[in-house]
Each structure stands twice: as structure tokens, then as C-alpha cells.
C-alpha positions as CSV (number, residue, x, y, z in Angstrom):
1,M,33.1,13.4,-0.8
2,P,29.6,12.5,0.6
3,N,27.1,11.1,-1.8
4,I,23.5,12.2,-1.7
5,L,20.4,10.6,-3.2
6,L,17.8,13.3,-4.3
7,V,14.3,12.1,-5.0
8,E,12.3,14.9,-6.5
9,D,9.9,14.9,-9.5
10,D,9.9,18.7,-10.0
11,I,12.4,19.2,-12.8
12,P,13.2,22.9,-12.2
13,L,13.7,22.3,-8.5
14,G,15.6,19.1,-8.9
15,T,17.9,20.8,-11.4
16,S,18.6,23.6,-9.0
17,L,19.2,21.3,-6.1
18,Q,21.5,19.1,-8.0
19,R,23.6,22.1,-9.2
20,V,23.8,23.7,-5.8
21,L,24.7,20.5,-4.0
22,T,27.3,19.6,-6.6
23,M,28.9,23.1,-6.3
24,A,29.0,22.6,-2.5
25,G,31.1,19.5,-3.0
26,Y,28.6,16.6,-2.9
27,Q,28.1,13.8,-5.3
28,V,24.4,13.8,-6.2
29,V,22.2,11.1,-7.8
30,W,18.8,12.6,-8.8
31,L,15.8,10.4,-9.3
32,R,12.2,11.4,-10.0
33,N,10.1,8.5,-8.7
34,G,9.8,6.0,-5.9
35,G,10.4,2.9,-7.9
36,D,13.8,4.0,-9.1
37,A,14.6,5.2,-5.6
38,R,13.9,1.8,-4.1
39,R,16.2,0.0,-6.6
40,F,19.0,2.4,-5.9
41,L,18.5,2.2,-2.1
42,I,18.6,-1.5,-2.3
43,T,22.1,-1.7,-3.7
44,T,23.9,1.5,-2.8
45,D,24.7,3.3,0.5
46,Y,24.3,7.1,0.5
47,A,25.3,9.7,3.1
48,L,21.9,11.4,2.9
49,L,18.5,11.0,1.3
50,L,16.6,14.1,0.3
51,L,13.1,13.0,-0.3
52,D,10.0,14.8,-1.7
53,I,6.6,13.7,-0.3
54,G,4.6,14.1,-3.5
55,L,6.1,11.6,-5.9
56,P,4.3,10.5,-9.1
57,D,4.1,6.8,-8.3
58,E,3.9,6.8,-4.5
59,L,4.0,8.9,-1.4
60,G,7.5,9.7,-0.1
61,L,6.2,8.8,3.3
62,D,5.5,5.2,2.1
63,L,9.0,5.1,0.6
64,L,10.4,6.4,3.9
65,A,8.5,3.8,6.0
66,W,9.7,1.0,3.7
67,F,13.3,2.2,4.0
68,R,13.2,2.4,7.8
69,Q,11.7,-1.1,8.0
70,L,14.9,-2.3,6.5
71,G,16.7,-1.2,9.6
72,R,18.6,1.5,7.7
73,A,19.8,4.4,9.8
74,M,20.9,6.8,7.0
75,P,19.6,10.3,7.6
76,V,16.6,11.4,5.6
77,M,15.4,15.0,5.0
78,M,11.9,15.5,3.7
79,I,11.5,18.4,1.2
80,T,7.9,19.3,0.5
81,A,5.3,21.9,0.1
82,R,3.2,20.1,2.6
83,D,4.4,22.1,5.6
84,S,1.6,22.1,8.1
85,V,2.3,21.0,11.7
86,G,0.4,17.7,11.0
87,E,2.4,17.0,7.9
88,R,5.7,17.6,9.7
89,V,4.7,15.3,12.5
90,L,3.7,12.6,10.0
91,G,7.1,12.9,8.3
92,L,9.1,12.8,11.6
93,D,7.1,10.0,13.0
94,A,7.7,8.0,9.8
95,G,11.4,8.2,10.4
96,A,12.5,11.5,8.8
97,D,15.5,13.2,10.6
98,D,14.6,16.7,9.3
99,Y,11.8,18.4,7.4
100,L,12.2,21.4,5.1
101,G,9.1,23.1,3.7
102,K,9.0,24.6,0.2
103,P,9.9,27.3,-0.8
104,F,13.2,27.4,1.0
105,A,16.5,29.2,0.7
106,M,19.4,27.1,-0.6
107,E,21.5,28.4,2.2
108,E,19.2,26.9,4.8
109,L,19.2,23.6,2.9
110,L,23.0,23.4,2.8
111,S,23.2,24.3,6.5
112,R,20.7,21.5,7.4
113,V,22.5,19.0,5.1
114,R,25.8,19.8,6.9
115,A,24.2,19.3,10.3
116,L,22.7,15.9,9.4
117,L,26.0,14.7,7.9
118,R,27.9,15.8,11.1
119,R,25.4,14.1,13.3
120,N,25.7,10.9,11.3
121,S,29.5,10.9,10.8
122,G,30.1,8.2,13.4
123,Q,28.0,5.6,11.6
124,A,30.3,3.0,10.1
125,S,28.0,0.6,8.4
126,N,24.5,-0.3,7.5
127,V,23.5,-3.8,8.7
128,W,20.2,-5.4,7.7
129,Q,19.1,-7.9,10.3
130,L,16.5,-10.5,9.2
131,G,16.3,-13.0,12.0
132,P,19.5,-15.0,12.0
133,L,20.6,-13.5,8.6
134,S,22.5,-10.3,8.6
135,I,23.7,-8.3,5.6
136,D,26.3,-5.6,6.0
137,T,25.8,-3.5,3.0
138,S,28.9,-1.3,3.6
139,R,31.2,-4.4,3.5
140,R,29.0,-6.6,1.3
141,R,29.2,-9.3,4.0
142,V,26.5,-11.9,4.7
143,C,26.3,-13.9,7.9
144,L,23.9,-16.6,9.0
145,S,23.7,-17.4,12.6
146,G,26.9,-15.5,13.1
147,Q,28.9,-17.4,10.5
148,E,29.9,-15.7,7.3
149,V,28.4,-17.0,4.1
150,K,30.6,-16.4,1.0
151,L,28.5,-15.3,-2.0
152,S,29.4,-14.3,-5.5
153,V,28.6,-10.8,-6.7
154,R,25.4,-12.1,-8.5
155,E,24.3,-14.1,-5.6
156,Y,24.7,-11.2,-3.2
157,E,22.8,-8.7,-5.5
158,I,19.9,-11.1,-5.9
159,L,19.8,-11.7,-2.1
160,L,19.9,-8.0,-1.5
161,A,17.0,-7.4,-3.9
162,L,14.9,-10.0,-2.1
163,A,16.0,-9.0,1.4
164,A,14.8,-5.4,0.7
165,E,11.2,-6.5,0.7
166,P,11.0,-9.8,2.7
167,G,7.7,-11.6,2.2
168,R,7.0,-9.8,-1.1
169,V,7.2,-11.9,-4.3
170,L,9.5,-10.4,-6.9
171,T,9.4,-11.3,-10.5
172,R,12.5,-12.2,-12.4
173,A,12.2,-8.9,-14.2
174,Q,12.2,-7.0,-10.9
175,I,15.2,-8.9,-9.6
176,E,17.1,-8.3,-12.8
177,A,16.3,-4.6,-12.7
178,S,18.2,-4.2,-9.4
179,H,20.7,-1.4,-10.0
180,S,24.0,-3.2,-10.2
181,I,22.8,-6.3,-12.0
182,A,20.7,-4.6,-14.6
183,D,21.4,-5.8,-18.1
184,T,23.7,-8.6,-16.9
185,L,21.3,-11.4,-16.0
186,D,18.7,-13.3,-18.0
187,S,16.0,-15.3,-16.4
188,N,17.9,-18.7,-16.7
189,A,20.9,-17.2,-15.0
190,T,18.8,-15.8,-12.2
191,D,17.3,-19.2,-11.6
192,V,20.9,-20.7,-11.4
193,H,22.0,-18.1,-8.9
194,V,18.9,-18.6,-6.8
195,C,19.6,-22.3,-6.7
196,K,23.2,-21.6,-5.5
197,L,21.8,-19.2,-2.8
198,R,19.6,-22.0,-1.5
199,K,22.4,-24.4,-1.2
200,K,24.4,-21.8,0.8
201,L,21.6,-20.4,3.0
202,G,19.2,-23.4,3.2
203,N,16.1,-24.1,1.1
204,A,13.8,-22.5,3.7
205,W,15.0,-19.0,2.9
206,I,13.9,-18.5,-0.7
207,G,10.5,-19.6,-1.9
208,T,9.3,-20.0,-5.4
209,V,5.9,-18.8,-6.6
210,R,5.3,-20.7,-9.8
211,G,4.9,-18.6,-12.8
212,V,5.7,-15.4,-10.9
213,G,9.1,-15.3,-9.2
214,Y,10.8,-15.5,-5.9
215,V,10.3,-14.4,-2.3
216,L,12.5,-14.2,0.8
217,D,10.9,-15.9,3.7
218,L,12.0,-15.7,7.4
219,P,12.2,-19.4,8.4
220,A,11.9,-20.6,11.9
221,A,15.3,-21.1,13.6
222,E,15.2,-24.9,13.3
223,E,14.6,-24.6,9.6
224,C,17.7,-22.6,8.8
225,P,20.9,-24.4,9.9
226,V,24.1,-22.9,8.6
227,Q,25.2,-24.5,5.4
228,P,28.8,-25.5,4.8
229,V,30.4,-23.2,2.2
């Protein structure tokens, strides 16, 4: 059963979309802001993203651009009242696969969803490539310079949170808020797991900003030899 992430802040519309899609046989996760969507997209693979442009905390186009920068190929359909030619061009150029203007008939939405899922049915995995570091999120497999690095569940989730926004400093609270590790880590435990990650990947990969948190850097090739595991 395909799983769909719906990001829509309009409660009546979101309720209707979730009901119609569920009745059509899809599993639907409904979120109402970009921050929550980022956390879910970091840790979970979906068959399709239905994304509104006008979110309360950020533009859907910015969320889409961030998502595509990760190298993710999951199909994305924009659903928005901004339906001018210029807006559609912006959405498609930002990486959307389809664009549906409000108001729309539910029959058309379902038809477009089916078309996008058919088009994407041959995609087997989602691999994030960060220099010599690759993360296969469908198999939860991490490789460095072609060699697999064995990580614990907690180490993998922390690496995934950092890898979703390389170069950006994440606080411990932001790391701990990642979807599948929420409520399971305290700050001291996070520090311990980051230390273990550094031993496995090399110290050059994860930087510390004192008093703030951690950041995933992309070291030069000579700085990141494969560590024995």
C-alpha cells in the first residue's frame, strides 16, 4: 500500500484529502507545517509528497528545493491556489513533478496521483550522496568510499539528521527531535553517539560548534580515510 506524505495547513482541505486518499487505498500522513515535514522526510521514505506552497512557517517551494538538494527522487505534486503560469513554472523548475491548482476535483487528484506512482514504480531506493559518503535510506545502509560502515540505530538516525542539511549547525534539541529518535535520547547520549560516529567515519566529518550543537562537514578526500569498523 503506497504511503503518501500530505503537507497542507488548511484543515478542511487536509481532512478531505486524507479521507479521500485513505478510501482510495493509500496510507496518508498529514502534516501542517514545513518544520514537521522536514523531520519526517529526513527519516522516512514515502511514495509521494503532496505539498502546499503556502505553509505557515515557510514556502513550500523552499521545502521542495531543500528536498531536491538531498538528491531525493521521490515524486512531488504541488497543490496550491497560486495557479498562474509563472507560479506553475516556479514550482516545476524547483523540482515538482506535477502541479494542481485549487480548487480541484478529487477525481483529478486521484488520477494524477496514480500517474505519478506508475511513473515512479521502477525506483528501488533513495541514495543520498555526500562526496565519498553515501546513505541508502531504503536499506538503511551507509558506505564511505565504497565500503560499508556498520552503524547502530541511534548512530544512523543522528547521521541522517545531520546529512539532511550538510553545513548547517543543528542543536542537540533539533537532532533529538528527529522523527524516529524523538523522546529516546538525552543530550549526553547524543554526545556519546556522535563520538562513536566520528570514530567510524573520521573526525573530519562532524564538527562541533561549542555551546550550540553539531554540523556535518564535507571534508576533502584526503581527510576522510575509511575507518576500520
